[in-house]
C-alpha positions as CSV (number, residue, x, y, z in Angstrom):
1,E,93.7,198.6,-28.4
2,E,97.3,197.9,-27.5
3,Q,96.2,194.4,-26.7
4,Y,94.3,194.1,-30.1
5,R,97.4,195.4,-31.9
6,D,99.6,192.8,-30.2
7,F,97.0,190.0,-30.7
8,Y,96.7,190.8,-34.2
9,R,100.6,190.7,-34.9
10,H,100.9,187.5,-33.1
11,V,97.9,185.7,-34.8
12,A,98.8,187.3,-38.1
13,H,102.5,186.6,-38.2
14,A,102.6,190.7,-39.2
15,F,104.4,193.7,-38.1
16,D,101.4,196.3,-39.5
17,E,98.4,197.9,-37.5
18,P,95.0,196.3,-37.8
19,W,93.1,198.5,-40.1
20,G,89.7,197.3,-38.9
21,T,88.7,195.2,-35.6
22,L,85.7,193.0,-35.4
23,H,85.1,191.4,-32.1
24,F,81.8,190.1,-31.2
25,K,79.5,187.4,-29.8
26,A,76.9,185.8,-32.1
27,E,73.9,184.1,-30.2
28,G,70.7,182.5,-31.5
29,K,70.2,178.9,-33.2
30,I,74.1,178.9,-33.2
31,E,76.7,180.9,-31.1
32,Y,80.0,181.8,-31.6
33,T,82.8,184.3,-30.9
34,G,84.5,186.3,-33.6
35,L,88.0,188.4,-33.2
36,V,88.6,188.9,-36.9
37,F,91.2,191.9,-38.0
38,I,91.4,193.5,-41.4
39,P,95.1,194.5,-42.0
40,T,96.7,197.6,-43.1
41,A,99.5,196.2,-45.4
42,K,99.2,193.9,-48.2
43,P,100.5,190.8,-47.6
44,F,103.4,189.8,-50.3
45,D,101.8,186.3,-51.1
46,L,98.0,187.8,-51.3
47,F,97.8,186.5,-55.0
48,H,99.7,183.3,-54.7
49,P,97.7,180.4,-56.0
50,D,98.5,178.2,-52.8
51,R,97.4,180.9,-50.3
52,K,95.4,179.6,-47.9
53,Q,92.5,181.0,-45.9
54,S,94.1,182.9,-42.8
55,L,91.1,182.2,-39.7
56,K,91.6,179.7,-37.2
57,L,89.0,177.5,-35.9
58,Y,88.3,176.6,-32.4
59,V,85.4,174.4,-31.1
60,K,84.8,175.5,-27.2
61,R,88.1,177.0,-27.1
62,V,89.6,173.8,-28.0
63,F,91.9,174.5,-31.4
64,I,91.0,172.4,-34.4
65,T,93.1,174.3,-37.3
66,D,94.9,177.0,-38.5
67,H,93.7,177.7,-42.0
68,C,89.6,176.8,-42.1
69,E,88.8,177.6,-45.6
70,E,85.5,177.2,-45.1
71,L,84.8,180.3,-42.3
72,L,85.2,183.1,-45.5
73,P,85.0,183.2,-48.9
74,H,88.6,183.3,-50.6
75,W,88.1,186.9,-51.6
76,L,88.1,187.8,-48.2
77,R,91.4,185.8,-47.5
78,F,93.1,189.0,-46.5
79,V,91.3,188.9,-43.2
80,K,93.1,187.3,-39.8
81,G,91.8,186.2,-36.6
82,L,89.9,183.5,-35.1
83,V,86.5,181.8,-34.6
84,D,85.4,179.9,-31.4
85,S,82.6,177.8,-32.0
86,E,80.0,176.4,-29.5
87,D,78.0,174.2,-31.5
88,L,80.6,172.1,-33.8
89,P,81.8,168.9,-32.2
90,L,85.2,168.4,-30.9
91,N,86.2,165.8,-33.0
92,I,85.3,167.3,-36.3
93,S,87.6,166.4,-39.3
94,R,88.6,168.4,-42.1
95,E,86.4,166.5,-44.4
96,M,83.6,167.3,-42.2
97,L,84.1,170.7,-42.1
98,Q,83.8,171.1,-45.8
99,H,80.0,170.2,-45.9
100,N,78.9,171.3,-42.2
101,P,75.8,173.1,-42.1
102,V,76.7,175.2,-39.0
103,L,80.0,176.3,-40.6
104,A,77.9,177.7,-43.3
105,K,75.7,179.6,-41.4
106,I,78.9,181.1,-39.5
107,R,80.5,181.5,-42.7
108,A,77.3,183.6,-44.2
109,G,77.3,185.6,-40.7
110,L,81.1,186.4,-40.5
111,T,80.6,187.5,-44.3
112,K,77.6,190.0,-43.6
113,R,79.7,191.4,-40.7
114,V,83.0,192.2,-42.7
115,L,81.5,193.4,-45.5
116,A,78.9,195.5,-43.2
117,E,82.4,196.9,-41.5
118,L,83.9,197.8,-44.8
119,K,80.8,199.5,-45.5
120,K,81.1,201.8,-42.8
121,K,84.7,202.4,-43.2
122,S,84.2,203.3,-46.9
123,E,81.3,205.9,-45.4
124,G,83.3,207.1,-42.8
125,D,86.7,208.4,-43.8
126,A,87.4,208.1,-48.0
127,D,91.3,208.9,-47.0
128,S,91.5,205.7,-45.0
129,Y,89.6,203.5,-47.3
130,A,91.6,204.6,-50.3
131,G,94.5,203.2,-49.1
132,F,92.5,200.1,-48.1
133,W,91.3,199.9,-51.7
134,D,94.8,200.5,-53.0
135,A,95.8,197.0,-51.0
136,F,92.8,195.1,-51.4
137,G,90.5,196.4,-53.8
138,A,91.8,193.6,-56.4
139,V,90.8,191.0,-54.1
140,L,87.2,192.0,-53.6
141,K,87.0,192.4,-57.3
142,E,87.1,188.9,-57.3
143,G,84.4,188.6,-55.4
144,L,82.3,190.5,-58.2
145,Y,82.4,187.8,-60.5
146,E,82.8,184.4,-58.4
147,D,79.8,185.2,-55.8
148,A,76.6,186.8,-57.0
149,E,74.7,186.7,-53.6
150,Q,77.2,189.3,-52.0
151,R,77.4,191.1,-55.7
152,D,75.4,194.2,-54.7
153,A,77.0,194.4,-51.5
154,L,80.5,194.5,-52.7
155,L,79.4,197.2,-55.8
156,H,79.0,199.7,-52.9
157,L,82.4,199.1,-51.8
158,V,84.0,199.3,-55.4
159,R,86.2,202.4,-56.2
160,C,87.3,203.7,-59.5
161,R,89.4,206.3,-61.3
162,S,88.0,208.3,-64.0
163,T,88.7,210.8,-66.6
164,T,87.0,213.7,-64.8
165,Q,87.7,213.4,-60.9
166,D,90.9,213.3,-59.1
167,G,91.2,210.3,-56.8
168,L,88.9,207.3,-56.2
169,I,85.1,207.5,-56.9
170,T,82.0,205.3,-56.3
171,L,80.0,203.8,-59.2
172,A,77.1,205.8,-57.5
173,D,79.4,209.2,-57.9
174,Y,80.0,208.2,-61.4
175,V,75.7,207.2,-61.9
176,G,75.1,210.7,-60.5
177,R,77.0,212.5,-63.1
178,M,76.1,210.7,-66.3
179,K,74.9,212.7,-69.4
180,P,71.0,212.8,-70.0
181,G,70.0,210.2,-72.2
182,Q,73.2,208.1,-71.2
183,E,72.2,204.4,-70.1
184,A,75.7,202.9,-70.1
185,I,78.7,203.0,-67.8
186,Y,81.9,203.8,-70.0
187,Y,85.4,202.4,-68.9
188,I,88.4,201.5,-70.5
189,T,91.3,199.1,-69.5
190,A,95.0,198.9,-69.5
191,D,98.0,198.1,-67.7
192,D,98.4,201.2,-65.6
193,L,96.8,204.3,-64.9
194,D,99.0,206.5,-67.0
195,M,98.4,203.9,-70.1
196,A,94.8,204.2,-69.6
197,K,94.6,208.0,-69.8
198,R,96.7,208.1,-72.8
199,R,94.4,205.8,-74.6
200,P,93.2,207.9,-78.0
201,Q,89.7,206.2,-78.1
202,L,89.3,208.5,-74.8
203,E,89.3,211.9,-76.8
204,G,85.6,211.1,-78.6
205,F,84.2,210.7,-75.1
206,A,86.3,213.8,-73.7
207,A,84.5,215.8,-76.6
208,R,81.4,214.8,-75.7
209,G,81.6,215.6,-71.9
210,I,81.1,211.8,-70.9
211,E,83.2,210.4,-68.2
212,V,85.0,207.1,-68.7
213,L,86.1,204.7,-65.7
214,L,89.7,204.0,-65.8
Protein backbone atom coordinates (compact mmCIF):
# COMPACT_ATOMS: atom_id res chain seq x y z
CA GLU A 1 0.00 0.00 0.00
CA GLU A 2 2.86 2.35 0.76
CA GLN A 3 4.34 1.74 -2.71
CA TYR A 4 0.97 2.35 -4.36
CA ARG A 5 0.58 5.62 -2.41
CA ASP A 6 4.06 6.81 -3.34
CA PHE A 7 3.57 5.89 -7.00
CA TYR A 8 0.17 7.61 -7.06
CA ARG A 9 1.70 10.81 -5.69
CA HIS A 10 4.48 10.60 -8.25
CA VAL A 11 2.27 9.93 -11.27
CA ALA A 12 -0.53 12.30 -10.22
CA HIS A 13 1.68 15.09 -8.83
CA ALA A 14 -0.60 14.98 -5.78
CA PHE A 15 -0.24 14.95 -2.00
CA ASP A 16 -3.46 13.21 -0.96
CA GLU A 17 -4.06 9.47 -0.50
CA PRO A 18 -5.55 7.39 -3.32
CA TRP A 19 -9.19 6.71 -2.44
CA GLY A 20 -9.27 3.74 -4.79
CA THR A 21 -6.57 1.67 -6.52
CA LEU A 22 -7.08 -0.64 -9.49
CA HIS A 23 -4.12 -2.78 -10.61
CA PHE A 24 -4.90 -5.44 -13.19
CA LYS A 25 -3.76 -7.28 -16.30
CA ALA A 26 -6.35 -7.81 -19.03
CA GLU A 27 -5.78 -10.88 -21.20
CA GLY A 28 -7.65 -12.19 -24.22
CA LYS A 29 -8.00 -10.74 -27.70
CA ILE A 30 -6.10 -7.70 -26.49
CA GLU A 31 -3.64 -7.51 -23.60
CA TYR A 32 -2.90 -4.53 -21.43
CA THR A 33 -1.94 -3.71 -17.87
CA GLY A 34 -3.62 -0.94 -15.92
CA LEU A 35 -2.62 0.81 -12.73
CA VAL A 36 -5.19 3.54 -12.08
CA PHE A 37 -6.09 5.56 -9.01
CA ILE A 38 -9.20 7.40 -7.85
CA PRO A 39 -8.05 10.44 -5.83
CA THR A 40 -9.41 11.52 -2.47
CA ALA A 41 -9.09 15.28 -3.02
CA LYS A 42 -10.59 17.29 -5.88
CA PRO A 43 -7.92 19.00 -8.03
CA PHE A 44 -8.28 22.77 -8.37
CA ASP A 45 -8.60 22.62 -12.18
CA LEU A 46 -11.21 19.83 -12.38
CA PHE A 47 -13.65 22.07 -14.27
CA HIS A 48 -11.10 24.07 -16.26
CA PRO A 49 -11.97 23.83 -19.99
CA ASP A 50 -8.35 23.10 -20.90
CA ARG A 51 -7.97 20.24 -18.41
CA LYS A 52 -6.74 17.06 -20.09
CA GLN A 53 -7.11 13.41 -19.26
CA SER A 54 -4.60 12.31 -16.62
CA LEU A 55 -3.76 8.81 -17.88
CA LYS A 56 -0.36 7.99 -19.31
CA LEU A 57 -0.09 5.53 -22.21
CA TYR A 58 2.76 3.06 -22.64
CA VAL A 59 3.25 0.45 -25.35
CA LYS A 60 5.34 -2.57 -24.31
CA ARG A 61 6.71 -0.43 -21.44
CA VAL A 62 7.75 2.35 -23.81
CA PHE A 63 6.28 5.75 -22.92
CA ILE A 64 3.96 7.18 -25.60
CA THR A 65 2.03 10.14 -24.15
CA ASP A 66 1.27 11.87 -20.85
CA HIS A 67 -2.38 12.70 -21.57
CA CYS A 68 -4.17 10.00 -23.55
CA GLU A 69 -7.65 11.44 -24.10
CA GLU A 70 -8.86 8.20 -25.69
CA LEU A 71 -8.33 5.94 -22.65
CA LEU A 72 -11.33 7.15 -20.62
CA PRO A 73 -14.38 9.35 -21.23
CA HIS A 74 -14.04 13.00 -20.24
CA TRP A 75 -16.38 12.57 -17.27
CA LEU A 76 -13.77 10.26 -15.66
CA ARG A 77 -11.00 12.86 -16.03
CA PHE A 78 -10.24 12.75 -12.30
CA VAL A 79 -8.82 9.20 -12.64
CA LYS A 80 -5.00 9.08 -12.55
CA GLY A 81 -2.49 6.41 -13.53
CA LEU A 82 -1.24 4.56 -16.58
CA VAL A 83 -2.05 1.86 -19.10
CA ASP A 84 0.56 -0.32 -20.81
CA SER A 85 -0.63 -1.99 -24.04
CA GLU A 86 0.88 -5.05 -25.68
CA ASP A 87 -1.03 -4.65 -28.96
CA LEU A 88 -0.53 -1.06 -30.12
CA PRO A 89 2.39 -0.29 -32.48
CA LEU A 90 5.35 1.47 -30.91
CA ASN A 91 5.35 4.16 -33.59
CA ILE A 92 1.71 5.11 -33.08
CA SER A 93 1.02 8.83 -33.52
CA ARG A 94 -1.46 11.07 -31.70
CA GLU A 95 -3.60 11.17 -34.84
CA MET A 96 -3.69 7.35 -35.05
CA LEU A 97 -4.73 7.14 -31.39
CA GLN A 98 -8.00 8.95 -32.09
CA HIS A 99 -9.46 6.23 -34.31
CA ASN A 100 -7.68 3.11 -33.09
CA PRO A 101 -9.95 0.05 -32.50
CA VAL A 102 -7.56 -1.46 -29.93
CA LEU A 103 -7.67 1.73 -27.89
CA ALA A 104 -11.47 1.80 -28.17
CA LYS A 105 -11.61 -1.70 -26.61
CA ILE A 106 -9.20 -0.69 -23.85
CA ARG A 107 -11.36 2.37 -23.15
CA ALA A 108 -14.52 0.24 -22.87
CA GLY A 109 -12.83 -2.26 -20.55
CA LEU A 110 -11.22 0.40 -18.40
CA THR A 111 -14.44 2.39 -18.04
CA LYS A 112 -16.29 -0.76 -17.00
CA ARG A 113 -13.66 -1.56 -14.36
CA VAL A 114 -13.68 1.95 -12.89
CA LEU A 115 -17.49 2.02 -12.70
CA ALA A 116 -17.54 -1.43 -11.09
CA GLU A 117 -15.02 -0.28 -8.48
CA LEU A 118 -17.09 2.84 -7.75
CA LYS A 119 -20.23 0.72 -7.37
CA LYS A 120 -18.45 -1.66 -4.98
CA LYS A 121 -17.13 1.19 -2.86
CA SER A 122 -20.50 2.97 -2.85
CA GLU A 123 -22.16 -0.15 -1.45
CA GLY A 124 -19.37 -0.91 1.02
CA ASP A 125 -18.88 2.36 2.94
CA ALA A 126 -21.56 5.05 2.64
CA ASP A 127 -19.59 7.66 4.61
CA SER A 128 -16.46 7.21 2.53
CA TYR A 129 -18.47 7.32 -0.69
CA ALA A 130 -20.20 10.51 0.46
CA GLY A 131 -16.77 12.15 0.58
CA PHE A 132 -16.04 10.92 -2.94
CA TRP A 133 -19.43 12.17 -4.17
CA ASP A 134 -18.86 15.63 -2.69
CA ALA A 135 -15.54 15.82 -4.56
CA PHE A 136 -16.43 14.22 -7.90
CA GLY A 137 -20.21 13.76 -8.11
CA ALA A 138 -20.64 16.81 -10.32
CA VAL A 139 -18.23 15.28 -12.87
CA LEU A 140 -20.05 11.94 -12.89
CA LYS A 141 -23.28 13.84 -13.55
CA GLU A 142 -21.75 15.01 -16.83
CA GLY A 143 -21.74 11.38 -17.90
CA LEU A 144 -25.50 11.12 -17.34
CA TYR A 145 -26.18 13.45 -20.25
CA GLU A 146 -23.04 12.84 -22.31
CA ASP A 147 -22.88 9.04 -22.31
CA ALA A 148 -26.15 7.19 -22.93
CA GLU A 149 -24.32 3.84 -22.97
CA GLN A 150 -23.19 4.21 -19.33
CA ARG A 151 -26.28 6.00 -18.02
CA ASP A 152 -27.75 2.99 -16.18
CA ALA A 153 -24.45 2.25 -14.46
CA LEU A 154 -24.05 5.90 -13.48
CA LEU A 155 -27.58 6.15 -12.06
CA HIS A 156 -26.58 3.53 -9.45
CA LEU A 157 -23.76 5.85 -8.37
CA VAL A 158 -25.83 9.04 -8.07
CA ARG A 159 -26.41 10.43 -4.59
CA CYS A 160 -28.88 13.21 -3.70
CA ARG A 161 -30.08 15.32 -0.79
CA SER A 162 -33.78 15.27 0.01
CA THR A 163 -36.46 17.05 2.02
CA THR A 164 -37.23 14.11 4.31
CA GLN A 165 -33.85 12.44 4.96
CA ASP A 166 -30.52 13.47 6.43
CA GLY A 167 -27.39 12.82 4.40
CA LEU A 168 -27.16 11.47 0.87
CA ILE A 169 -29.65 9.00 -0.61
CA THR A 170 -29.79 6.89 -3.77
CA LEU A 171 -32.47 7.15 -6.42
CA ALA A 172 -33.52 3.62 -5.47
CA ASP A 173 -34.04 4.82 -1.86
CA TYR A 174 -36.34 7.56 -3.14
CA VAL A 175 -38.34 5.25 -5.40
CA GLY A 176 -38.77 2.79 -2.53
CA ARG A 177 -40.42 5.51 -0.43
CA MET A 178 -42.73 6.92 -3.16
CA LYS A 179 -46.38 7.36 -2.22
CA PRO A 180 -49.00 5.02 -3.77
CA GLY A 181 -49.92 6.43 -7.15
CA GLN A 182 -46.82 8.63 -7.38
CA GLU A 183 -45.21 8.09 -10.79
CA ALA A 184 -42.63 10.89 -10.92
CA ILE A 185 -39.44 11.73 -9.06
CA TYR A 186 -39.79 15.33 -7.86
CA TYR A 187 -36.73 17.55 -7.56
CA ILE A 188 -35.91 21.22 -7.18
CA THR A 189 -32.71 23.08 -8.02
CA ALA A 190 -30.98 26.03 -6.38
CA ASP A 191 -27.53 27.58 -6.02
CA ASP A 192 -26.96 25.83 -2.69
CA LEU A 193 -28.63 23.38 -0.32
CA ASP A 194 -29.99 25.97 2.14
CA MET A 195 -31.59 27.98 -0.65
CA ALA A 196 -33.22 24.82 -2.03
CA LYS A 197 -34.68 23.98 1.38
CA ARG A 198 -36.24 27.45 1.65
CA ARG A 199 -38.09 27.28 -1.66
CA PRO A 200 -41.80 28.04 -1.05
CA GLN A 201 -42.83 25.48 -3.70
CA LEU A 202 -41.82 22.72 -1.26
CA GLU A 203 -44.60 23.53 1.23
CA GLY A 204 -47.35 21.86 -0.81
CA PHE A 205 -45.27 18.69 -1.23
CA ALA A 206 -44.49 18.59 2.51
CA ALA A 207 -48.19 18.91 3.32
CA ARG A 208 -48.90 15.87 1.13
CA GLY A 209 -45.96 13.91 2.58
CA ILE A 210 -44.11 13.78 -0.76
CA GLU A 211 -40.32 13.67 -0.69
CA VAL A 212 -38.47 16.07 -3.01
CA LEU A 213 -34.85 15.79 -4.11
CA LEU A 214 -32.70 18.89 -3.66
